[in-house]
C-alpha positions, 0 to 999 in steps of 0.5 A: 507497532514493528512492521511485517513481510507481506506477500502478494501474488499479481499479474505481471502487467501490473507489476510492470505498472507499480514499478513505472510509478515506483521509478517516476516516484524514485521509489522502491517497488515495496516503498510505492506499494506500501504508499499506495496501500496506505492511501486506499486504508486511508480512504476506507477509512474516511468513507467509513467503510473500515474502522480506525485502528484502535490505538489502546491495544 
């Protein structure tokens, strides 16, 4: 599975907070956003809110 580009719009203060998190963990802004999204997806899968990806596709 390849990587894709995703554009998002967010409030400036949220972007600044995200940048602070990224800086604290020595990650890029993009890497931090991906990490947070992956954590949210994993949690939603564990809670049954969404299904795990279908690996057979």
